[in-house]
C-alpha positions in Angstrom: 4.1 -43.5 14.4 7.2 -41.3 14.5 6.8 -40.2 10.9 3.2 -39.2 11.5 4.2 -37.1 14.5 6.9 -35.3 12.5 4.6 -34.5 9.6 1.7 -33.4 11.9 3.7 -31.0 14.0 4.2 -28.2 11.5 0.4 -28.3 10.6 -0.5 -27.8 14.3 2.1 -25.0 14.8 1.2 -22.9 11.8 -2.4 -22.1 12.7 -1.4 -21.2 16.2 1.4 -18.9 15.0 -0.9 -17.4 12.4 -3.6 -16.8 15.0 -1.1 -15.2 17.4 0.1 -12.9 14.6 -3.4 -11.9 13.8 -4.2 -11.3 17.4 -1.1 -9.2 18.1 -1.7 -7.2 14.9 -5.4 -6.4 15.2 -6.3 -6.6 18.9 -5.8 -2.8 19.2 -8.8 -2.4 16.9 -11.2 -4.3 19.2 -12.1 -1.4 21.4 -12.7 1.2 18.5 -14.7 -1.5 16.6 -16.9 -2.1 19.7 -17.4 1.6 20.3 -18.3 2.4 16.7 -20.7 -0.6 16.5 -22.5 0.5 19.7 -22.7 4.1 18.4 -24.1 2.9 15.1 -26.6 0.6 16.8 -27.9 3.3 19.1 -28.2 5.7 16.3 -30.0 3.2 14.1 -32.5 2.3 16.9 -33.3 6.0 17.4 -32.0 6.0 20.9 -29.5 8.8 20.1 -31.7 11.8 19.2 -29.7 14.6 20.7 -27.8 17.0 18.3 -24.8 16.7 20.6 -24.1 13.1 19.3 -24.9 12.7 15.6 -25.1 9.4 13.8 -22.1 7.8 12.2 -23.8 8.1 8.8 -23.9 11.9 9.2 -20.2 11.9 10.0 -19.5 9.8 6.9 -21.5 12.2 4.8 -19.5 15.1 6.2 -16.3 13.3 5.5 -17.3 12.7 1.9 -18.2 16.3 1.5 -15.0 17.6 3.0 -12.9 15.3 0.8 -14.8 16.0 -2.4 -14.7 19.7 -1.9 -11.0 19.7 -1.1 -11.5 21.4 2.2 -9.9 18.5 4.1 -6.7 18.6 2.0 -6.4 22.4 2.3 -6.8 22.3 6.1 -4.6 19.2 6.6 -1.8 20.5 4.3 -1.7 23.8 6.1 -1.6 22.1 9.5 1.1 19.6 8.4 3.2 22.4 6.8 3.2 24.4 10.1 3.8 21.2 12.1 6.8 20.1 10.1 8.3 23.6 10.0 8.0 24.1 13.7 9.3 20.6 14.3 12.3 21.2 12.1 13.2 24.5 13.7 12.7 23.3 17.3 14.5 20.0 16.8 17.5 21.7 15.2 17.8 24.3 17.9 17.2 21.6 20.5 19.9 19.3 19.3 22.4 22.2 19.2 21.5 23.5 22.7 21.3 20.0 24.2 24.7 19.1 22.8 26.2 22.3 24.2 24.7 21.6 27.6 25.8 18.0 27.6 29.4 18.6 26.3 30.4 21.9 27.9 30.2 21.9 31.8 30.9 25.7 31.9 28.1 26.4 29.4 25.8 24.1 31.4 26.5 26.0 34.6 25.8 29.3 33.0 22.8 28.4 30.8 21.4 25.3 32.5 19.6 27.0 35.4 17.9 29.5 33.1 16.8 26.6 30.8 15.5 24.6 33.7 13.4 27.6 34.7 12.2 28.1 31.1 11.0 24.5 30.7 8.8 24.8 33.8 6.7 27.5 32.1 3.5 26.0 30.6 3.6 26.0 26.8 0.3 27.7 26.5 1.4 30.4 28.8 3.4 31.7 25.9 0.4 32.3 23.7 -0.4 35.8 24.9 3.2 37.0 24.5 3.6 35.3 21.1 0.3 36.8 19.8 1.5 40.3 20.8 4.9 39.9 19.3 4.0 38.0 16.1 0.3 38.5 15.6 -2.1 35.6 14.9 -0.6 34.3 11.6 1.7 31.5 10.6 4.8 33.1 12.1 3.2 33.0 15.6 2.0 29.5 15.2 5.4 28.2 14.0 7.1 30.0 16.9 4.7 28.2 19.3 5.3 24.8 17.7 9.1 25.4 17.8 8.9 25.9 21.5 6.9 22.7 21.8 9.5 20.7 20.0 12.5 22.4 21.6 12.2 21.3 25.2 12.1 17.5 24.9 14.9 17.5 22.4 17.2 19.6 24.6 16.4 17.5 27.7 16.9 14.1 26.1 20.0 15.2 24.1 21.7 16.6 27.2 20.8 13.6 29.4 21.9 11.1 26.7 25.3 12.8 26.3 25.9 13.2 30.0 25.0 9.6 30.8 27.5 8.1 28.4 29.0 5.2 30.3 32.4 6.0 31.9 33.7 2.6 30.7 33.2 3.6 27.1 35.0 6.8 27.6 37.9 4.9 29.3 38.1 2.6 26.3 38.3 5.6 24.0 41.2 7.0 26.1 43.0 3.7 26.0 42.8 3.6 22.2 44.0 7.2 22.0 40.9 8.7 20.5 40.9 12.4 19.9 38.1 14.6 21.3 36.2 14.5 18.0 36.7 10.8 17.5 35.4 10.2 21.0 32.4 12.4 20.3 31.6 10.8 17.0 32.4 7.1 17.7 31.5 6.9 21.4 29.4 9.7 22.8 26.9 10.1 20.0 26.2 6.3 19.5 25.7 5.9 23.2 23.4 8.9 23.4 21.5 8.0 20.2 18.5 6.2 21.9 17.9 9.2 24.2 18.3 11.7 21.4 15.8 9.8 19.3 13.4 9.7 22.2 13.6 13.5 22.4 13.0 13.8 18.6 10.1 11.4 18.8 8.5 13.4 21.6 9.1 16.6 19.7 7.2 15.2 16.7 4.2 14.2 18.9 4.2 17.4 21.0 4.5 19.7 17.9 1.5 18.0 16.3 -0.6 18.4 19.5 0.6 22.0 19.7 -0.4 22.6 16.1 -4.1 21.9 17.0 -3.8 24.1 20.1 -2.2 27.0 18.2 -4.8 26.9 15.4 -7.6 26.8 18.0 -6.2 29.7 20.0 -4.6 31.7 17.2 -7.6 31.4 14.9 -6.3 33.2 11.8 -5.7 31.1 8.7 -6.6 27.6 7.7 -6.0 24.3 9.4 -7.6 21.2 10.9 -7.9 23.1 14.2 -9.9 25.7 12.4 -12.2 23.0 11.2 -13.1 22.2 14.8 -13.7 25.8 15.5 -16.0 26.1 12.5 -18.0 23.0 13.5 -18.3 24.2 17.1 -19.4 27.8 16.1 -22.1 26.4 13.8 -23.0 23.6 16.1 -22.1 21.0 13.5 -21.1 18.1 15.7 -20.6 15.9 12.6 -17.8 18.3 11.5 -16.3 18.4 15.0 -16.2 14.6 15.3 -14.8 14.3 11.7 -12.0 16.8 12.6 -11.2 14.9 15.8 -11.0 11.6 13.8 -8.6 13.2 11.3 -6.4 14.5 14.1 -6.3 11.1 15.8 -5.4 9.3 12.5 -2.6 11.8 11.7 -1.2 11.5 15.2 -1.4 7.7 15.0 0.4 7.7 11.6 3.2 9.9 12.9 3.6 7.6 15.9 3.7 4.5 13.7 6.2 6.1 11.3 8.5 7.2 14.1 8.4 3.7 15.7 9.2 2.1 12.4 12.1 4.4 11.8 13.4 3.7 15.3 13.3 0.0 14.7 15.0 0.4 11.3 17.8 2.5 12.8 18.2 0.0 15.7 18.6 -2.9 13.2 21.1 -0.9 11.2 23.0 0.1 14.3 23.3 -3.5 15.6 23.8 -4.9 12.1 26.8 -2.5 11.7 28.1 -3.4 15.0 
């Protein structure tokens, strides 16, 4: 009887663990699957006849046409190039400014109030000024995206540095760390989670701002311009396809950022 129990236990645990893994991995697809199924069913039964909501088959045909003609890749590559350029510029400047605000009290007293006022201005309120200064081309769009990435990086970098636990700083003093050793071995590791949060938010905000910039600063190519084209020609299939692409790209960026965060966390604790 004991032997039977011992051999039967793994067989009963594995299906449960496998089912739990599948549930955790795929449960997020339940709602989209239900929505698409309902949409497809209504279109197939002819209950959706308005041009405002085209059938899924029409959207798939448009997707195939966009992919085969290369229009999707041209638009997406232009949008991603702008997004990554603006993200890199805004993040670099944000890390530098956030570090100065967090490390230098005098600099924080002088610049901090002005920055706190600056970050209260809505991002899209800069569009008229940017369009006058830089026109409607890529320079204006990258400037806009840099502003979108700048603020969350500055805020989270400054807060992460200033919230370094006093106990860690005291330990550094006990061990006789120099200023640079304290910064490198104590302050930056303690602030790393907050800094990464700022960079993660900058990546997401800059992608959202990319679509807004392309929609408002209409010159050039991009996935936002695909939405404009579909809207102007009343091609709802093109609009829905563009929205789907935007969502997939945003989801992919979020997944990559989370995976990188987990990898860095494992490396950090493994090194510790």
